[in-house]
C-alpha positions in Angstrom: 103.0 78.5 106.5 101.2 81.9 106.2 104.2 84.8 105.7 103.4 88.8 104.4 105.6 90.9 102.0 107.3 92.5 105.2 108.5 89.2 106.7 109.5 88.0 103.7 112.1 91.3 102.6 113.5 91.0 106.4 113.6 87.0 107.6 114.9 85.3 103.9 117.4 85.6 101.6 117.0 88.0 98.4 115.7 85.6 95.8 114.5 82.4 97.8 111.9 80.9 96.8 109.1 79.0 99.6 106.1 77.1 99.3 103.7 79.2 101.8 99.5 78.5 102.2 98.7 81.7 102.6 100.3 85.5 101.2 99.5 88.7 101.9 101.1 92.4 101.1 101.1 94.7 104.4 103.4 97.7 102.8 101.1 98.8 100.2 103.1 97.3 97.9 106.9 98.9 98.8 108.0 95.2 99.3 107.0 93.1 96.3 106.2 89.7 96.5 105.9 87.1 93.2 104.0 84.4 93.3 102.6 81.1 91.3 100.0 79.1 92.4 100.9 75.2 92.5 97.8 72.7 93.9 97.0 74.3 96.9 100.0 76.0 97.3 102.0 79.6 96.3 105.8 79.1 95.3 106.7 83.0 96.5 109.6 84.8 95.4 111.1 88.6 95.6 112.1 87.7 91.5 109.8 87.0 89.1 113.1 85.2 87.2 113.8 83.0 90.2 109.9 81.7 90.0 110.9 80.8 86.2 114.0 79.3 87.3 112.5 77.7 90.0 109.1 76.3 87.7 112.0 75.2 85.2 110.1 76.5 82.3 108.9 79.7 80.8 105.8 80.9 79.2 105.7 84.5 77.9 103.3 87.1 78.4 102.5 88.9 75.5 100.2 91.0 77.9 103.1 92.2 79.9 105.0 94.3 77.5 107.1 97.5 79.6 109.1 99.9 77.6 112.2 98.8 76.3 113.8 101.4 78.8 117.2 102.3 76.5 115.5 103.1 73.2 112.8 105.0 75.3 115.4 107.3 77.6 119.3 107.6 75.6 119.6 111.5 75.2 118.7 111.9 70.7 117.8 108.3 70.7 114.7 109.5 69.0 114.4 113.0 67.5 111.0 114.3 66.8 112.0 116.0 63.8 113.4 112.5 62.3 111.0 110.6 63.2 108.5 112.4 64.9 105.5 109.1 64.5 108.0 107.0 67.0 108.7 110.2 69.0 105.1 110.7 69.5 104.4 106.7 70.2 107.0 107.2 73.2 105.7 110.4 74.4 102.9 108.6 75.0 103.6 105.6 76.3 105.5 107.6 78.9 102.6 109.4 80.0 100.0 106.4 79.9 102.3 103.4 81.4 99.4 101.4 81.8 101.3 98.1 81.6 102.5 99.0 85.3 99.1 98.7 87.0 97.5 95.1 85.9 100.0 93.0 88.2 101.3 90.2 85.6 104.7 89.5 84.6 106.5 88.6 82.1 105.0 84.9 82.6 101.7 84.0 82.6 101.4 81.7 85.3 103.5 84.5 87.5 102.0 87.7 89.7 103.2 90.5 91.8 101.3 91.0 95.2 99.0 93.8 94.9 99.0 96.2 97.6 97.1 95.1 100.6 96.2 91.3 98.8 95.8 88.3 100.6 96.1 85.4 98.6 95.9 81.3 98.7 95.8 78.7 96.1 91.7 79.6 95.5 91.3 82.9 96.8 92.2 86.5 96.4 91.0 89.7 98.5 91.9 93.1 98.9 92.0 94.3 102.6 92.1 98.1 102.6 89.6 100.4 103.0 89.6 104.4 103.5 87.6 105.8 105.9 88.6 109.6 106.2 88.4 110.3 109.7 91.4 112.7 110.7 90.1 116.0 110.9 93.5 118.3 111.0 96.7 118.1 109.7 97.7 118.4 113.6 96.0 115.5 114.0 97.4 113.7 110.9 100.7 115.0 112.2 100.7 113.1 115.6 99.5 110.0 114.4 102.1 110.0 111.6 105.0 110.5 113.9 103.9 108.1 116.8 103.1 105.4 113.5 107.4 106.1 112.2 108.4 105.8 116.0 106.2 102.8 116.9 107.5 100.9 113.7 111.0 101.7 113.7 111.3 100.6 117.9 109.6 98.0 116.9 112.3 96.8 114.3 115.0 97.6 116.2 113.6 95.3 119.4 112.9 92.2 116.6 116.1 92.5 115.1 119.0 93.9 117.3 121.8 92.4 115.4 120.9 94.4 112.5 122.5 97.6 111.2 120.5 100.4 109.8 121.2 102.8 106.7 119.3 105.7 106.2 119.2 107.0 102.3 119.5 110.8 103.3 118.3 113.1 100.9 115.0 115.3 101.6 112.2 116.2 104.4 111.0 112.5 104.5 114.4 110.8 104.9 115.7 113.6 107.3 112.4 112.7 109.2 113.4 109.2 110.1 116.3 111.1 111.5 114.6 112.5 113.9 112.9 109.7 115.2 114.3 108.6 118.5 116.2 105.2 118.5 116.6 102.8 120.7 120.6 102.5 120.2 122.0 105.8 118.0 125.4 103.5 117.3 123.3 101.1 114.7 122.6 103.9 112.8 124.5 105.1 109.9 123.8 107.5 106.9 123.8 107.5 103.1 123.7 110.0 101.0 125.1 110.9 97.6 126.2 113.6 95.7 125.0 116.4 94.8 123.2 116.2 98.2 125.8 114.8 100.7 127.4 118.2 101.9 124.2 119.4 102.0 123.0 116.1 103.8 126.0 116.3 106.3 125.5 119.8 107.1 121.8 119.5 107.9 122.8 116.3 110.5 125.6 118.4 112.1 123.1 122.1 112.5 120.7 119.8 114.4 123.2 117.4 116.9 121.7 114.2 114.7 123.4 111.1 116.2 124.7 108.2 114.0 128.3 106.0 113.2 129.3 105.8 109.6 129.1 107.9 106.6 128.6 106.4 103.1 128.3 108.3 99.8 129.2 107.9 96.5 129.6 110.4 93.7 127.3 110.8 90.6 129.5 108.4 87.5 128.0 105.1 86.7 130.3 102.5 88.2 128.7 99.5 86.7 130.1 96.9 84.5 128.4 95.1 82.3 127.8 91.6 84.8 126.3 94.5 86.5 123.7 95.6 84.6 122.9 92.6 83.6 122.6 91.4 87.7 120.1 95.1 87.6 118.3 94.1 84.8 117.0 90.6 86.2 116.6 92.4 89.7 113.9 94.2 88.8 111.9 92.1 86.5 111.8 94.8 84.1 109.4 97.2 86.0 111.9 99.8 86.3 114.2 102.0 84.2 118.0 101.0 84.5 118.8 104.8 84.5 117.4 105.4 87.4 118.2 102.6 89.5 120.9 104.5 90.9 124.7 103.7 93.5 124.2 99.8 93.6 127.6 98.6 93.3 128.4 101.4 96.5 125.1 99.7 98.8 126.8 96.4 97.4 129.5 97.2 99.0 127.9 98.6 102.4 125.7 95.5 102.7 129.5 93.3 102.5 131.0 95.9 105.3 127.7 94.8 107.4 128.0 91.1 106.2 124.3 91.4 104.8 123.0 92.0 108.3 122.2 95.9 107.6 118.6 97.4 106.5 118.6 99.9 104.5 115.5 102.9 105.4 113.9 105.1 102.8 111.7 108.2 102.7 109.6 106.4 100.1 106.6 108.9 98.9 106.2 110.5 102.4 105.8 113.0 100.7 102.5 111.8 98.4 100.2 112.5 101.5 102.2 114.6 103.5 102.6 117.6 100.8 100.6 118.4 98.1 101.0 116.8 94.7 98.6 117.5 91.9 98.7 114.2 90.5 98.0 113.0 94.0 96.0 115.6 96.0 94.9 117.4 93.1 92.5 114.3 91.5 89.7 112.5 93.3 89.9 110.7 96.4 89.4 107.6 94.1 92.4 108.7 92.0 94.9 109.6 95.0 94.3 105.4 96.1 94.5 104.6 93.0 98.0 106.9 92.4 98.9 105.0 95.8 98.4 101.5 94.4 99.7 101.3 91.1 102.0 104.0 90.1 103.9 104.3 94.1 104.5 100.9 94.2 105.6 100.0 90.5 107.5 102.7 89.9 109.1 103.1 94.5 108.4 99.8 95.7 110.4 98.2 92.4 113.4 100.2 93.7 113.0 98.4 97.0 112.7 95.2 95.2 116.0 95.9 93.4 118.4 97.0 96.0 116.9 93.5 97.8 117.9 91.3 95.1 121.0 93.3 93.8 122.4 93.8 97.0 121.0 90.8 99.2 119.9 93.5 102.0 115.8 94.9 102.6 114.9 98.4 101.6 111.9 99.7 104.1 110.1 102.5 104.1 108.3 103.6 107.3 105.5 105.4 105.5 104.2 102.3 104.1 104.7 100.1 107.8 101.7 98.2 108.9 101.4 101.0 111.4 101.3 103.8 108.9 98.4 101.8 107.4 96.7 101.7 110.9 97.0 105.7 110.0 96.0 106.2 106.4 92.9 103.9 106.2 92.0 107.6 108.3 93.8 109.7 105.7 92.0 112.3 103.6 93.7 113.3 100.4 91.5 116.3 100.5 92.7 117.4 103.9 95.9 118.9 102.2 95.6 121.6 100.3 98.0 123.7 97.4 101.0 124.5 99.5 100.5 123.0 102.5 103.2 120.7 104.2 102.9 118.5 107.2 106.4 117.2 107.6 107.9 120.0 109.5 105.4 119.7 111.7 105.8 116.0 112.0 109.1 117.2 112.5 108.3 119.3 115.3 106.8 117.0 117.4 109.8 114.4 117.1 112.8 116.5 117.7 112.6 120.3 119.1 114.1 123.7 116.8 114.0 121.5 113.4 116.2 123.7 110.9 115.8 122.7 107.5 117.8 122.8 104.2 116.8 125.5 101.3 117.2 123.4 98.6 117.3 118.8 97.7 119.3 118.9 94.4 119.0 115.3 92.8 121.5 112.9 91.0 121.8 113.2 87.1 120.6 110.5 85.4 123.0 107.3 84.2 124.8 107.5 81.1 125.1 103.8 79.4 126.2 103.3 75.8 123.8 102.8 73.1 122.7 99.4 71.5 121.6 98.4 74.7 118.7 96.1 75.3 117.3 95.7 78.4 114.5 93.3 77.5 117.4 90.9 75.3 119.7 91.6 78.6 116.4 90.2 80.7 115.4 87.2 78.8 119.0 85.8 78.1 119.5 85.7 81.9 116.1 83.8 82.2 116.3 81.9 79.3 119.8 79.6 80.4 118.8 76.0 80.9 115.4 76.2 81.1 112.6 75.0 78.8 110.3 77.9 77.3 106.6 77.6 75.7 
């Protein structure tokens, strides 16, 4: 059996271990899948922890050493005055997180599928070669609008019994609302405080149709068991302080009996508007960022949503249709202060107005003394042999 990353997230239960002959990434790493070679086949899953448990053994990988998230991010836990050496070391780690770009995991036998990688039991190839052929921002806007529409309508057609919830905040996610839908009654909105009122006003002012609305406040409603599950779902790739709203998303998934796809505007702004860390660098650095920083940080949020709630999270800005556009994308087309997204909005819907602000929620607060590594390995160790 051959399988791609999007098929795994859309067609199979989260945490299910499959045996395949070939595994291919088609979403630029935004729907992470992990694999372990076993003879002539691959054992694959959206969870490293499940692959370890599936094998019955654990071989700790000393080269995969993510930060201890709670020690680094608890306010006041390290003072530059009282412990300057540790403070400097932590700042260096935060600005140079090279551990996330090596595609290894906590187990030396298990690897993360790289963006556009195709793997078998004895081979690995990368199927992406940029060819900067798009010559204008107008052409880019037209092609992106077309790719967004084609992908969203394809998913609607292929999964007619699925409900769709759009995580709505800024322009990237708002544009998803503007795409004409095959059945508006299957589409819903989720927006959290402090942005919820702004989003609802925007939807009303632009006469955008949707069915249900869902929201969340800024408080941390996680129990310790939920925190354990979240850390396990992340495989230590993400800072738990920034993985928000999961208890609410779990309730939403339950409401629709897990026949729901969560949609987000993940990283669309990094190629549709100017960012110094992306377009401000060389073309080589731009693509390196897209294929390391973007999937490892943002893609892992998709993984956590899937593993925690059982419902996949999709970015139409990283669909197979969109990568046909991005192969022709030139990062140097976008200059300082450029933003192509309003053009895309005008293509999809006449006379779109945009909010003038997009406030973000605070990071989640936790009690001190939590150790994410200990919580993760405690769960993996249960009933398994370690090496």
